[in-house]
C-alpha positions as CSV (number, residue, x, y, z in Angstrom):
1,M,0.0,0.0,0.0
2,S,1.3,3.5,-0.8
3,S,0.2,7.0,0.2
4,F,1.4,10.4,-0.8
5,N,1.0,13.4,1.5
6,I,0.7,16.5,-0.6
7,S,1.3,19.0,2.2
8,T,4.6,17.4,3.2
9,S,5.5,15.9,-0.2
10,S,6.2,12.6,1.5
11,F,5.4,9.0,0.6
12,T,4.3,6.3,3.0
13,Y,4.7,2.6,2.1
14,V,3.4,-0.4,4.0
15,V,4.8,-3.7,2.9
16,F,3.7,-7.1,4.2
17,N,6.2,-9.9,3.6
18,M,4.3,-13.2,3.7
19,M,7.2,-15.2,2.3
20,H,8.6,-17.0,5.3
21,G,11.1,-19.8,5.2
22,G,13.0,-21.2,2.3
23,W,12.1,-18.8,-0.4
24,P,14.8,-17.7,-2.8
25,K,16.4,-14.3,-2.5
26,V,14.8,-13.3,-5.9
27,V,11.4,-13.1,-4.1
28,Q,12.8,-10.4,-1.7
29,E,14.6,-8.5,-4.5
30,P,11.9,-5.8,-4.9
31,Q,12.0,-5.0,-1.2
32,T,15.8,-4.6,-1.4
33,R,15.6,-2.4,-4.5
34,I,12.9,-0.2,-2.9
35,A,14.9,0.2,0.3
36,E,17.9,1.2,-1.8
37,A,15.9,3.7,-3.9
38,I,14.5,5.3,-0.7
39,Q,17.9,5.5,1.0
40,H,19.5,6.9,-2.1
41,S,17.0,9.8,-2.2
42,S,18.4,12.5,0.1
43,S,16.8,15.7,-1.0
44,P,13.0,16.4,-1.1
45,S,13.1,16.7,-4.9
46,T,14.6,13.3,-5.4
47,R,12.4,11.8,-2.7
48,L,9.4,12.5,-4.9
49,G,11.0,10.7,-7.7
50,A,12.0,7.7,-5.6
51,G,8.4,7.4,-4.4
52,C,7.2,7.1,-8.0
53,F,9.9,4.6,-8.9
54,V,8.6,2.1,-6.3
55,H,5.8,1.1,-8.7
56,L,8.3,0.8,-11.5
57,I,10.5,-1.5,-9.4
58,Y,7.5,-3.8,-8.8
59,L,6.6,-3.7,-12.5
60,T,10.2,-4.6,-13.6
61,S,10.5,-7.3,-11.0
62,A,7.2,-8.9,-12.1
63,A,8.3,-8.6,-15.8
64,R,11.6,-10.3,-15.0
65,W,9.9,-13.1,-13.1
66,W,7.4,-13.7,-16.0
67,T,10.3,-13.7,-18.5
68,N,12.2,-16.3,-16.5
69,A,9.2,-18.5,-16.0
70,L,8.3,-18.4,-19.7
71,H,11.9,-19.0,-20.7
72,S,12.0,-22.1,-18.4
73,V,8.8,-23.4,-20.0
74,N,10.3,-22.8,-23.4
75,E,13.5,-24.7,-22.5
76,Q,11.5,-27.6,-21.1
77,L,9.4,-27.8,-24.3
78,I,12.5,-27.7,-26.5
79,A,14.0,-30.5,-24.4
80,Y,10.8,-32.6,-24.7
81,V,10.5,-32.1,-28.4
82,S,14.2,-32.9,-28.9
83,A,13.8,-36.1,-26.9
84,L,10.9,-37.2,-29.1
85,F,12.9,-36.9,-32.3
86,K,16.0,-38.8,-31.1
């Protein structure tokens, strides 16, 4: 959840991490990138930009996960078809 306060020009984010246990680090990658973006922004003008980039970080992470998942399916399909014709 995110909220922007117009009077103070500040963003508030609430993140719930429901991934406990043996999840790979790639699952927590967006959280790490968001923390780095917020820490990197030091002045009020860059803080506004960092707040907007949080949504882009989630979008790029989701796109990367889908690309990896579809690539894996593609590799498995190629291996299956190759095994059929051997």
